[in-house]
Backbone as CSV, one residue per row, in Angstrom:
resi,resn,N_x,N_y,N_z,CA_x,CA_y,CA_z,C_x,C_y,C_z
1,MET,0.803,-1.216,0.000,0.000,0.000,0.000,0.839,1.270,0.000
2,GLY,2.080,1.168,0.435,2.898,2.353,0.521,2.451,3.277,1.638
3,THR,1.887,2.749,2.711,1.357,3.547,3.805,1.880,2.984,5.110
4,GLY,1.297,3.453,6.239,1.691,2.940,7.534,1.420,1.464,7.710
5,PHE,0.628,0.874,6.826,0.330,-0.552,6.892,1.591,-1.405,6.836
6,THR,2.625,-0.911,6.165,3.826,-1.711,5.914,4.401,-2.297,7.192
7,ALA,4.373,-1.526,8.280,4.958,-1.995,9.536,4.257,-3.225,10.083
8,GLY,2.979,-3.400,9.766,2.235,-4.544,10.277,1.957,-5.619,9.247
9,GLU,2.576,-5.505,8.071,2.238,-6.401,6.962,2.444,-7.876,7.295
10,GLU,3.545,-8.214,7.934,3.810,-9.627,8.217,2.783,-10.205,9.186
11,ARG,2.345,-9.410,10.157,1.283,-9.879,11.054,-0.001,-10.107,10.261
12,TRP,-0.290,-9.214,9.342,-1.481,-9.360,8.502,-1.431,-10.668,7.720
13,ARG,-0.312,-10.911,7.068,-0.186,-12.111,6.240,-0.308,-13.375,7.080
14,ALA,0.238,-13.333,8.303,0.194,-14.503,9.169,-1.223,-14.852,9.601
15,ARG,-2.137,-13.883,9.550,-3.499,-14.101,10.041,-4.511,-14.340,8.927
16,LEU,-4.063,-14.388,7.692,-4.978,-14.691,6.599,-5.565,-16.086,6.799
17,GLY,-6.847,-16.213,6.575,-7.509,-17.504,6.761,-8.054,-17.728,8.146
18,THR,-7.782,-16.809,9.085,-8.347,-16.937,10.424,-9.790,-16.417,10.424
19,LEU,-10.492,-16.655,11.514,-11.918,-16.349,11.575,-12.217,-14.885,11.260
20,ARG,-11.496,-13.969,11.884,-11.798,-12.549,11.693,-11.612,-12.136,10.240
21,GLN,-10.582,-12.660,9.601,-10.339,-12.300,8.202,-11.368,-12.929,7.263
22,VAL,-11.734,-14.155,7.530,-12.731,-14.818,6.689,-14.078,-14.107,6.795
23,VAL,-14.464,-13.714,8.005,-15.719,-12.987,8.180,-15.670,-11.674,7.402
24,ARG,-14.587,-10.957,7.522,-14.448,-9.685,6.799,-14.608,-9.888,5.300
25,GLN,-13.844,-10.791,4.731,-13.856,-10.959,3.277,-15.204,-11.468,2.768
26,GLU,-15.802,-12.398,3.496,-17.075,-12.968,3.051,-18.187,-11.922,3.106
27,LEU,-18.241,-11.143,4.179,-19.294,-10.137,4.274,-19.129,-9.060,3.216
28,VAL,-17.907,-8.607,2.997,-17.677,-7.593,1.968,-18.113,-8.116,0.605
29,THR,-17.808,-9.370,0.302,-18.224,-9.961,-0.974,-19.738,-9.943,-1.111
30,ARG,-20.432,-10.398,-0.092,-21.903,-10.457,-0.150,-22.505,-9.065,-0.290
31,GLN,-21.980,-8.120,0.465,-22.533,-6.770,0.442,-22.262,-6.079,-0.897
32,LEU,-21.075,-6.268,-1.432,-20.713,-5.628,-2.690,-21.493,-6.206,-3.862
33,THR,-21.667,-7.510,-3.868,-22.305,-8.178,-5.002,-23.680,-7.599,-5.307
34,ALA,-24.416,-7.238,-4.282,-25.774,-6.736,-4.478,-25.812,-5.394,-5.193
35,HIS,-24.664,-4.703,-5.291,-24.650,-3.358,-5.849,-23.877,-3.245,-7.157
36,LEU,-23.388,-4.345,-7.680,-22.678,-4.272,-8.953,-23.672,-4.266,-10.105
37,PRO,-23.423,-3.463,-11.114,-24.315,-3.459,-12.278,-24.466,-4.852,-12.865
38,ASP,-25.657,-5.125,-13.368,-25.970,-6.463,-13.872,-25.476,-6.620,-15.303
39,ARG,-24.178,-6.529,-15.457,-23.553,-6.749,-16.758,-22.100,-7.132,-16.540
40,ALA,-21.524,-7.803,-17.487,-20.125,-8.217,-17.403,-19.542,-8.187,-18.813
41,PRO,-18.239,-7.955,-18.934,-17.348,-7.725,-17.797,-17.306,-6.255,-17.380
42,LEU,-17.230,-6.033,-16.076,-16.981,-4.702,-15.549,-15.476,-4.483,-15.440
43,ARG,-15.064,-3.236,-15.587,-13.662,-2.874,-15.373,-13.498,-2.499,-13.903
44,VAL,-12.713,-3.279,-13.182,-12.591,-3.126,-11.729,-11.159,-2.762,-11.371
45,LEU,-10.994,-1.786,-10.478,-9.696,-1.473,-9.883,-9.784,-1.745,-8.392
46,ASP,-8.902,-2.589,-7.885,-8.818,-2.884,-6.452,-7.594,-2.165,-5.904
47,VAL,-7.823,-1.046,-5.223,-6.750,-0.185,-4.720,-6.285,-0.713,-3.367
48,GLY,-5.029,-1.121,-3.293,-4.535,-1.785,-2.087,-5.088,-3.188,-2.019
49,CYS,-4.925,-3.933,-3.109,-5.586,-5.243,-3.258,-5.035,-6.307,-2.331
50,GLY,-3.799,-6.107,-1.797,-3.222,-7.108,-0.906,-3.094,-8.463,-1.571
51,GLN,-3.539,-9.495,-0.877,-3.436,-10.861,-1.385,-4.474,-11.169,-2.457
52,GLY,-5.381,-10.221,-2.730,-6.266,-10.333,-3.879,-7.537,-11.133,-3.679
53,THR,-8.013,-11.272,-2.459,-9.221,-12.063,-2.224,-10.403,-11.541,-3.047
54,GLN,-10.662,-10.248,-2.968,-11.799,-9.690,-3.701,-11.534,-9.661,-5.200
55,ALA,-10.303,-9.389,-5.595,-9.961,-9.371,-7.017,-10.240,-10.723,-7.661
56,LEU,-9.844,-11.790,-6.993,-10.068,-13.127,-7.535,-11.556,-13.456,-7.609
57,ARG,-12.296,-13.095,-6.592,-13.729,-13.405,-6.596,-14.445,-12.679,-7.735
58,LEU,-14.051,-11.454,-7.995,-14.677,-10.707,-9.086,-14.257,-11.256,-10.444
59,ALA,-13.007,-11.672,-10.555,-12.552,-12.265,-11.812,-13.283,-13.572,-12.102
60,ARG,-13.562,-14.347,-11.063,-14.321,-15.585,-11.261,-15.726,-15.301,-11.768
61,ARG,-16.249,-14.135,-11.463,-17.589,-13.757,-11.934,-17.560,-13.154,-13.340
62,GLY,-16.383,-13.076,-13.942,-16.283,-12.628,-15.319,-15.812,-11.209,-15.517
63,HIS,-15.409,-10.526,-14.432,-15.000,-9.133,-14.549,-13.493,-9.003,-14.806
64,GLU,-13.101,-7.881,-15.410,-11.697,-7.590,-15.686,-11.146,-6.758,-14.533
65,VAL,-10.178,-7.314,-13.803,-9.755,-6.722,-12.533,-8.280,-6.324,-12.582
66,THR,-8.008,-5.097,-12.165,-6.635,-4.633,-11.941,-6.434,-4.511,-10.439
67,GLY,-5.427,-5.189,-9.910,-5.109,-5.115,-8.492,-3.842,-4.312,-8.289
68,LEU,-3.933,-3.223,-7.535,-2.791,-2.344,-7.284,-2.345,-2.461,-5.837
69,ASP,-1.072,-2.728,-5.631,-0.529,-2.781,-4.272,0.970,-2.527,-4.351
70,SER,1.529,-1.999,-3.265,2.967,-1.720,-3.233,3.780,-2.874,-2.667
71,SER,3.109,-3.884,-2.083,3.813,-4.949,-1.375,4.189,-6.104,-2.299
72,PRO,5.477,-6.344,-2.523,5.875,-7.513,-3.323,5.413,-8.826,-2.705
73,ALA,5.421,-8.916,-1.371,5.036,-10.166,-0.711,3.555,-10.464,-0.923
74,LEU,2.705,-9.463,-0.762,1.271,-9.687,-0.940,0.927,-9.952,-2.402
75,LEU,1.595,-9.272,-3.311,1.360,-9.543,-4.727,1.867,-10.942,-5.103
76,ALA,2.924,-11.401,-4.424,3.374,-12.778,-4.641,2.331,-13.769,-4.140
77,ASP,1.679,-13.453,-3.011,0.588,-14.305,-2.524,-0.544,-14.359,-3.546
78,LEU,-0.846,-13.222,-4.152,-1.876,-13.180,-5.184,-1.469,-14.043,-6.382
79,ALA,-0.217,-13.957,-6.767,0.250,-14.745,-7.910,0.131,-16.238,-7.641
80,VAL,0.442,-16.661,-6.414,0.320,-18.076,-6.056,-1.135,-18.517,-6.139
81,ALA,-2.037,-17.698,-5.585,-3.460,-18.034,-5.638,-3.964,-18.042,-7.076
82,LEU,-3.499,-17.106,-7.865,-3.939,-17.003,-9.256,-3.488,-18.209,-10.078
83,ALA,-2.333,-18.754,-9.737,-1.806,-19.904,-10.482,-2.716,-21.123,-10.368
84,ASP,-3.524,-21.185,-9.313,-4.433,-22.316,-9.131,-5.779,-22.114,-9.810
85,GLU,-5.983,-20.968,-10.433,-7.246,-20.656,-11.082,-7.244,-21.134,-12.535
86,PRO,-8.419,-21.353,-13.111,-8.496,-21.672,-14.535,-7.929,-20.533,-15.378
87,GLU,-7.496,-20.873,-16.569,-6.857,-19.895,-17.438,-7.738,-18.687,-17.714
88,GLN,-9.058,-18.905,-17.873,-9.948,-17.785,-18.166,-10.036,-16.806,-17.005
89,VAL,-9.835,-17.287,-15.776,-9.799,-16.385,-14.623,-8.454,-15.670,-14.576
90,ARG,-7.376,-16.387,-14.789,-6.044,-15.777,-14.739,-5.913,-14.604,-15.698
91,ARG,-6.469,-14.741,-16.894,-6.287,-13.675,-17.876,-7.132,-12.442,-17.564
92,ARG,-8.056,-12.557,-16.615,-8.874,-11.406,-16.242,-8.243,-10.563,-15.135
93,VAL,-7.140,-11.008,-14.569,-6.519,-10.297,-13.445,-5.165,-9.733,-13.868
94,ARG,-4.993,-8.458,-13.614,-3.710,-7.788,-13.859,-3.227,-7.212,-12.537
95,ALA,-2.081,-7.670,-12.063,-1.510,-7.185,-10.810,-0.474,-6.109,-11.118
96,VAL,-0.574,-4.989,-10.418,0.326,-3.860,-10.634,0.975,-3.488,-9.312
97,GLN,2.303,-3.442,-9.283,2.988,-2.972,-8.088,3.127,-1.461,-8.182
98,GLY,2.540,-0.769,-7.240,2.585,0.687,-7.252,1.980,1.249,-5.986
99,ASP,2.249,2.520,-5.758,1.789,3.207,-4.559,0.392,3.765,-4.802
100,VAL,-0.497,3.574,-3.853,-1.860,4.087,-4.017,-1.884,5.611,-4.093
101,ARG,-0.823,6.248,-3.636,-0.764,7.709,-3.716,-0.449,8.198,-5.131
102,ASP,-0.173,7.265,-6.032,0.142,7.636,-7.415,-1.016,7.366,-8.367
103,LEU,-2.227,7.235,-7.856,-3.367,6.891,-8.704,-3.571,7.878,-9.845
104,ALA,-3.406,9.165,-9.560,-3.656,10.174,-10.591,-2.702,10.023,-11.764
105,ALA,-1.477,9.591,-11.483,-0.501,9.405,-12.550,-0.678,8.072,-13.270
106,LEU,-1.268,7.098,-12.593,-1.381,5.752,-13.155,-2.600,5.574,-14.045
107,TYR,-3.722,6.234,-13.706,-4.973,5.942,-14.400,-5.719,7.219,-14.764
108,GLU,-6.305,7.216,-15.948,-7.088,8.347,-16.431,-8.457,8.393,-15.736
109,PRO,-9.047,9.579,-15.638,-10.401,9.674,-15.078,-11.390,8.826,-15.880
110,GLY,-12.309,8.186,-15.173,-13.330,7.382,-15.819,-12.841,6.067,-16.381
111,SER,-11.694,5.590,-15.898,-11.099,4.368,-16.455,-11.780,3.090,-15.993
112,PHE,-12.608,3.166,-14.932,-13.156,1.950,-14.343,-14.651,2.083,-14.074
113,ASP,-15.298,0.910,-14.017,-16.709,0.842,-13.644,-16.884,0.664,-12.143
114,VAL,-15.917,-0.003,-11.511,-15.967,-0.296,-10.074,-14.589,-0.035,-9.484
115,VAL,-14.540,0.671,-8.374,-13.281,0.924,-7.671,-13.435,0.457,-6.228
116,LEU,-12.560,-0.447,-5.818,-12.540,-0.934,-4.442,-11.381,-0.277,-3.700
117,CYS,-11.620,0.101,-2.465,-10.547,0.587,-1.597,-10.878,0.109,-0.187
118,HIS,-10.405,-1.062,0.142,-10.784,-1.751,1.377,-9.618,-1.786,2.359
119,GLY,-9.831,-1.250,3.542,-8.795,-1.309,4.568,-7.586,-0.467,4.241
120,VAL,-7.764,0.627,3.528,-6.649,1.489,3.122,-6.753,2.878,3.745
121,LEU,-7.927,3.492,3.695,-8.076,4.861,4.192,-7.614,5.004,5.639
122,MET,-7.740,3.939,6.406,-7.389,4.004,7.825,-5.909,4.282,8.064
123,TYR,-5.071,4.062,7.034,-3.636,4.277,7.182,-3.187,5.643,6.678
124,PHE,-4.147,6.515,6.368,-3.842,7.863,5.930,-4.330,8.861,6.972
125,ALA,-3.408,9.637,7.531,-3.797,10.653,8.510,-4.736,11.670,7.884
126,ASP,-4.505,11.990,6.607,-5.388,12.878,5.853,-5.921,12.096,4.657
127,PRO,-7.189,11.672,4.693,-7.718,10.856,3.594,-8.141,11.651,2.367
128,GLU,-8.184,12.982,2.466,-8.742,13.802,1.398,-8.053,13.602,0.044
129,PRO,-6.714,13.611,-0.043,-6.091,13.419,-1.358,-6.428,12.069,-1.989
130,LEU,-6.466,11.014,-1.193,-6.815,9.702,-1.742,-8.271,9.675,-2.182
131,LEU,-9.165,10.291,-1.415,-10.562,10.362,-1.825,-10.708,11.123,-3.141
132,ASP,-9.922,12.185,-3.318,-9.934,12.910,-4.591,-9.598,11.979,-5.748
133,ASP,-8.545,11.201,-5.572,-8.106,10.300,-6.640,-9.124,9.198,-6.905
134,LEU,-9.684,8.633,-5.840,-10.674,7.566,-6.006,-11.912,8.075,-6.732
135,ALA,-12.331,9.296,-6.428,-13.570,9.826,-6.981,-13.490,10.060,-8.480
136,ARG,-12.312,10.285,-9.012,-12.187,10.571,-10.439,-12.064,9.321,-11.299
137,LEU,-11.897,8.154,-10.678,-11.637,6.933,-11.446,-12.876,6.286,-12.047
138,PRO,-14.043,6.270,-11.373,-15.213,5.647,-12.003,-15.908,6.600,-12.970
139,GLY,-16.476,6.026,-14.030,-17.299,6.818,-14.925,-18.665,7.042,-14.328
140,PRO,-19.546,7.795,-15.040,-20.908,8.038,-14.540,-21.628,6.727,-14.227
141,GLY,-22.222,6.655,-13.042,-22.894,5.435,-12.613,-21.960,4.395,-12.049
142,GLY,-20.662,4.698,-12.036,-19.686,3.752,-11.498,-19.785,3.631,-9.989
143,VAL,-19.284,2.526,-9.466,-19.401,2.185,-8.046,-18.050,2.336,-7.356
144,VAL,-18.061,2.942,-6.178,-16.886,2.993,-5.305,-17.241,2.273,-4.010
145,SER,-16.427,1.290,-3.652,-16.636,0.496,-2.439,-15.507,0.792,-1.463
146,LEU,-15.859,1.345,-0.308,-14.873,1.701,0.711,-15.115,0.882,1.971
147,LEU,-14.051,0.309,2.506,-14.124,-0.369,3.803,-13.217,0.375,4.752
148,VAL,-13.815,0.947,5.821,-13.069,1.798,6.745,-13.296,1.331,8.178
149,ARG,-12.425,1.762,9.060,-12.637,1.530,10.491,-13.764,2.436,10.942
150,ASN,-14.688,1.885,11.695,-15.892,2.598,12.103,-15.604,3.521,13.287
151,GLY,-15.543,4.821,12.990,-15.279,5.792,14.046,-16.424,5.949,15.017
152,ASP,-17.649,5.597,14.599,-18.801,5.709,15.487,-18.863,4.577,16.509
153,GLY,-18.114,3.508,16.265,-18.097,2.389,17.208,-16.711,2.072,17.714
154,LEU,-15.826,3.068,17.671,-14.419,2.821,17.960,-14.159,2.368,19.391
155,ALA,-15.039,2.732,20.324,-14.834,2.345,21.723,-15.306,0.929,22.023
156,MET,-16.000,0.278,21.075,-16.589,-1.020,21.359,-15.545,-2.089,21.676
157,ARG,-14.546,-2.246,20.807,-13.569,-3.315,21.022,-12.823,-3.157,22.341
158,PRO,-12.193,-1.995,22.608,-11.505,-1.882,23.908,-12.462,-1.966,25.086
159,GLY,-13.693,-1.464,24.923,-14.647,-1.536,26.022,-15.024,-2.956,26.352
160,LEU,-15.300,-3.765,25.327,-15.665,-5.157,25.553,-14.502,-5.968,26.133
161,LYS,-13.296,-5.512,25.877,-12.113,-6.196,26.419,-11.693,-5.641,27.781
162,GLY,-12.410,-4.611,28.258,-12.093,-4.053,29.568,-10.908,-3.115,29.573
163,ASP,-10.507,-2.595,28.409,-9.420,-1.628,28.324,-10.044,-0.238,28.381
164,TRP,-10.289,0.237,29.590,-11.075,1.450,29.762,-10.324,2.691,29.324
165,ALA,-9.021,2.704,29.444,-8.255,3.871,28.997,-8.378,4.021,27.479
166,ALA,-8.248,2.910,26.753,-8.374,2.962,25.295,-9.798,3.301,24.884
167,ALA,-10.777,2.773,25.617,-12.174,3.084,25.302,-12.451,4.568,25.494
168,ALA,-11.939,5.150,26.566,-12.147,6.578,26.817,-11.513,7.425,25.715
169,ARG,-10.296,7.031,25.267,-9.639,7.772,24.181,-10.454,7.693,22.893
170,ALA,-11.070,6.534,22.659,-11.801,6.329,21.410,-12.996,7.264,21.284
171,PHE,-13.550,7.709,22.393,-14.659,8.661,22.331,-14.195,10.041,21.865
172,GLU,-12.916,10.323,22.081,-12.414,11.688,21.867,-11.609,11.851,20.589
173,GLU,-10.945,10.809,20.110,-10.055,10.971,18.968,-10.186,9.787,18.014
174,PRO,-9.922,10.004,16.716,-10.144,8.957,15.728,-8.996,7.972,15.575
175,SER,-7.843,8.248,16.158,-6.708,7.338,15.984,-6.756,6.223,17.020
176,TYR,-6.174,5.088,16.679,-6.186,3.933,17.565,-5.041,3.010,17.182
177,GLY,-4.648,2.151,18.110,-3.645,1.130,17.823,-4.347,-0.136,17.372
178,ASN,-4.092,-0.581,16.143,-4.824,-1.745,15.651,-4.130,-3.053,16.007
179,ARG,-4.694,-4.159,15.552,-4.245,-5.468,16.015,-3.046,-6.005,15.256
180,ILE,-2.551,-5.247,14.283,-1.277,-5.631,13.667,-0.159,-4.692,14.112
181,GLY,-0.433,-3.924,15.183,0.611,-3.124,15.803,0.871,-1.782,15.153
182,VAL,-0.107,-1.261,14.418,0.070,-0.002,13.694,-0.965,1.011,14.188
183,THR,-0.549,2.264,14.308,-1.492,3.322,14.625,-2.275,3.677,13.366
184,ALA,-3.584,3.640,13.462,-4.438,3.885,12.303,-5.507,4.906,12.677
185,ARG,-6.450,5.141,11.741,-7.439,6.194,11.901,-8.815,5.665,11.523
186,ALA,-9.833,6.122,12.237,-11.200,5.690,11.972,-11.990,6.797,11.288
187,ASP,-13.035,6.415,10.543,-13.908,7.368,9.853,-15.315,7.285,10.411
188,ARG,-15.932,8.446,10.630,-17.342,8.503,11.019,-18.198,8.548,9.757
189,LEU,-19.285,7.810,9.774,-20.110,7.658,8.578,-20.629,8.988,8.048
190,ASP,-21.111,9.868,8.928,-21.668,11.125,8.429,-20.599,11.996,7.786
191,VAL,-19.406,11.984,8.350,-18.310,12.771,7.769,-17.900,12.187,6.420
192,LEU,-17.749,10.886,6.355,-17.354,10.243,5.104,-18.415,10.450,4.026
193,THR,-19.689,10.364,4.410,-20.771,10.598,3.447,-20.679,12.002,2.864
194,ALA,-20.405,12.995,3.698,-20.273,14.374,3.218,-19.049,14.529,2.328
195,GLN,-17.956,13.872,2.712,-16.751,13.944,1.881,-17.004,13.368,0.494
196,LEU,-17.730,12.268,0.426,-18.031,11.642,-0.856,-19.002,12.507,-1.658
197,ALA,-20.009,13.057,-1.008,-20.981,13.901,-1.709,-20.298,15.096,-2.355
198,GLY,-19.304,15.650,-1.682,-18.556,16.767,-2.246,-17.745,16.390,-3.459
199,ARG,-17.612,15.109,-3.689,-16.889,14.597,-4.863,-17.829,13.912,-5.851
200,ARG,-19.123,14.218,-5.755,-20.157,13.685,-6.653,-20.285,12.171,-6.543
201,LEU,-20.088,11.658,-5.342,-20.300,10.241,-5.046,-21.425,10.143,-4.018
202,ASP,-22.528,9.558,-4.410,-23.686,9.441,-3.534,-23.699,8.075,-2.862
203,VAL,-23.810,8.045,-1.539,-23.843,6.785,-0.805,-25.160,6.073,-1.098
204,ALA,-25.070,4.904,-1.723,-26.256,4.109,-2.055,-26.635,3.181,-0.914
205,ALA,-25.650,2.735,-0.160,-25.905,1.820,0.963,-24.660,1.776,1.837
206,TRP,-24.858,1.376,3.082,-23.703,1.142,3.951,-24.020,-0.005,4.893
207,TYR,-22.965,-0.675,5.327,-23.101,-1.891,6.124,-22.058,-1.903,7.238
208,GLY,-22.335,-2.698,8.261,-21.333,-3.008,9.262,-20.666,-4.338,8.934
209,VAL,-19.414,-4.457,9.301,-18.661,-5.698,9.095,-17.989,-6.079,10.411
210,ARG,-18.198,-7.291,10.848,-17.713,-7.838,12.120,-18.391,-7.158,13.305
211,VAL,-19.647,-7.483,13.472,-20.406,-7.009,14.633,-20.117,-7.901,15.833
212,PHE,-20.172,-9.223,15.617,-20.086,-10.185,16.719,-18.708,-10.811,16.887
213,THR,-17.882,-10.789,15.866,-16.620,-11.550,15.902,-15.386,-10.669,16.013
214,ASP,-15.557,-9.379,16.225,-14.380,-8.507,16.235,-13.443,-8.787,17.392
215,THR,-13.972,-9.259,18.516,-13.098,-9.528,19.666,-12.574,-10.958,19.685
216,ALA,-12.825,-11.717,18.627,-12.263,-13.069,18.552,-10.741,-12.990,18.571
217,PRO,-10.066,-13.986,19.136,-8.602,-13.974,19.146,-8.034,-13.862,17.735
218,ASP,-6.851,-13.261,17.632,-6.227,-13.073,16.327,-6.022,-14.383,15.577
219,ASP,-5.776,-15.451,16.329,-5.478,-16.738,15.693,-6.687,-17.682,15.718
220,ALA,-7.887,-17.153,15.988,-9.070,-18.011,16.048,-9.290,-18.711,14.720
221,GLU,-9.415,-20.034,14.770,-9.613,-20.806,13.558,-11.085,-20.867,13.190
222,LEU,-11.352,-21.321,11.980,-12.732,-21.423,11.522,-13.443,-22.575,12.225
223,PRO,-14.704,-22.377,12.581,-15.490,-23.487,13.139,-15.897,-24.438,12.022
224,GLY,-16.667,-25.450,12.352,-17.173,-26.375,11.350,-18.067,-25.678,10.343
225,GLU,-18.334,-26.360,9.246,-19.058,-25.757,8.135,-20.429,-25.226,8.547
226,ALA,-21.180,-26.012,9.300,-22.527,-25.588,9.689,-22.481,-24.379,10.622
227,GLU,-21.573,-24.409,11.602,-21.476,-23.286,12.529,-21.003,-22.031,11.813
228,LEU,-20.060,-22.171,10.882,-19.578,-21.018,10.138,-20.712,-20.406,9.309
229,ALA,-21.512,-21.238,8.686,-22.636,-20.733,7.889,-23.619,-19.961,8.769
230,ALA,-23.893,-20.487,9.969,-24.803,-19.804,10.885,-24.210,-18.484,11.363
231,LEU,-22.916,-18.505,11.669,-22.231,-17.297,12.118,-22.285,-16.217,11.039
232,LEU,-21.976,-16.585,9.795,-21.971,-15.619,8.701,-23.372,-15.072,8.440
233,ALA,-24.383,-15.913,8.580,-25.754,-15.450,8.389,-26.114,-14.391,9.427
234,CYS,-25.717,-14.615,10.672,-25.987,-13.630,11.720,-25.184,-12.348,11.501
235,GLU,-23.917,-12.491,11.108,-23.093,-11.312,10.830,-23.673,-10.515,9.659
236,GLU,-24.122,-11.217,8.631,-24.676,-10.524,7.475,-25.934,-9.752,7.856
237,ARG,-26.801,-10.386,8.630,-28.037,-9.707,9.025,-27.746,-8.519,9.932
238,ALA,-26.857,-8.707,10.899,-26.515,-7.605,11.801,-25.861,-6.455,11.039
239,GLY,-25.041,-6.794,10.042,-24.347,-5.774,9.274,-25.257,-4.913,8.432
240,ALA,-26.499,-5.351,8.246,-27.476,-4.581,7.464,-28.599,-4.030,8.328
241,THR,-28.488,-4.162,9.647,-29.607,-3.844,10.536,-29.156,-2.896,11.645
242,ASP,-29.921,-1.826,11.846,-29.697,-0.978,13.011,-30.306,-1.633,14.239
243,PRO,-29.731,-1.457,15.430,-28.557,-0.638,15.718,-27.231,-1.381,15.579
244,TYR,-27.280,-2.662,15.217,-26.069,-3.488,15.235,-24.968,-2.960,14.329
245,ARG,-25.342,-2.587,13.088,-24.304,-2.192,12.138,-23.558,-0.951,12.595
246,ARG,-24.191,-0.144,13.444,-23.551,1.102,13.875,-22.405,0.868,14.855
247,VAL,-22.319,-0.321,15.432,-21.222,-0.601,16.367,-20.281,-1.659,15.822
248,ALA,-20.381,-1.982,14.531,-19.464,-2.934,13.918,-18.044,-2.372,13.908
249,ALA,-17.074,-3.249,13.809,-15.684,-2.805,13.766,-15.397,-1.999,12.512
250,LEU,-15.989,-2.414,11.397,-15.720,-1.796,10.104,-17.020,-1.310,9.485
251,THR,-16.924,-0.257,8.682,-18.047,0.242,7.924,-17.752,0.066,6.443
252,HIS,-18.700,-0.533,5.731,-18.572,-0.741,4.291,-19.548,0.175,3.579
253,VAL,-19.005,1.117,2.823,-19.805,2.133,2.136,-19.804,1.848,0.636
254,ILE,-20.980,1.826,0.047,-21.134,1.688,-1.407,-21.625,3.031,-1.942
255,ALA,-20.817,3.674,-2.771,-21.174,4.970,-3.339,-21.233,4.863,-4.855
256,VAL,-22.082,5.697,-5.469,-22.274,5.682,-6.908,-21.938,7.049,-7.473
257,ARG,-21.199,7.055,-8.571,-20.817,8.293,-9.233,-22.019,8.972,-9.866
258,ALA,-22.262,10.222,-9.521,-23.411,10.959,-10.038,-23.241,11.192,-11.538
């Protein structure tokens, strides 16, 4: 990503496939799918694609996906996963090593139908320049999918864990120490909605991600198939329902270019 994420990258990679990560990726997939235009192939840019979970899922659905990330290790993970895919899926994915701060130089305005930026804004002390770049990439009617740390529920995790000092700080300031050892930043939904509106991006829907499983241990493994299905069903419903979604760890915003 070329951001503060770099310091925690190895911890991130070590936790791929654990319960918290699987819940995150599965819910984002379900929530995003409902808002993609009913045509293929769409031109998709995954900004800060990491190991490429969402990029691969979209390519399997027939879309043309460009994954941008600065991490050679994460792009290597994507290449390994891509090698196991059928040839028709492999040819739909283009991996690009580059800094997300160089979007304006890399891509022309209106180059994509769908732009993903998941788990990236939190590593920018000032998100405005990146939001500017993201807003110019989709054409009219294009979709922007943002996954951010939920500033409206920032005190939930430390509060549930009994870390009262961290919970008290979370009420007052948007920065926090995350679980990969990096200081990051949270976004409040009303502020983010206004920021997007000022860039001609209208919020079509928003969801919570990880309402019930955010305090699971970092190394928590997946339960059995039936229990996992039940867990995901409850997470999906809570993520679309007030008041639960308002205290989720992450907020998933779907915006449409005016």
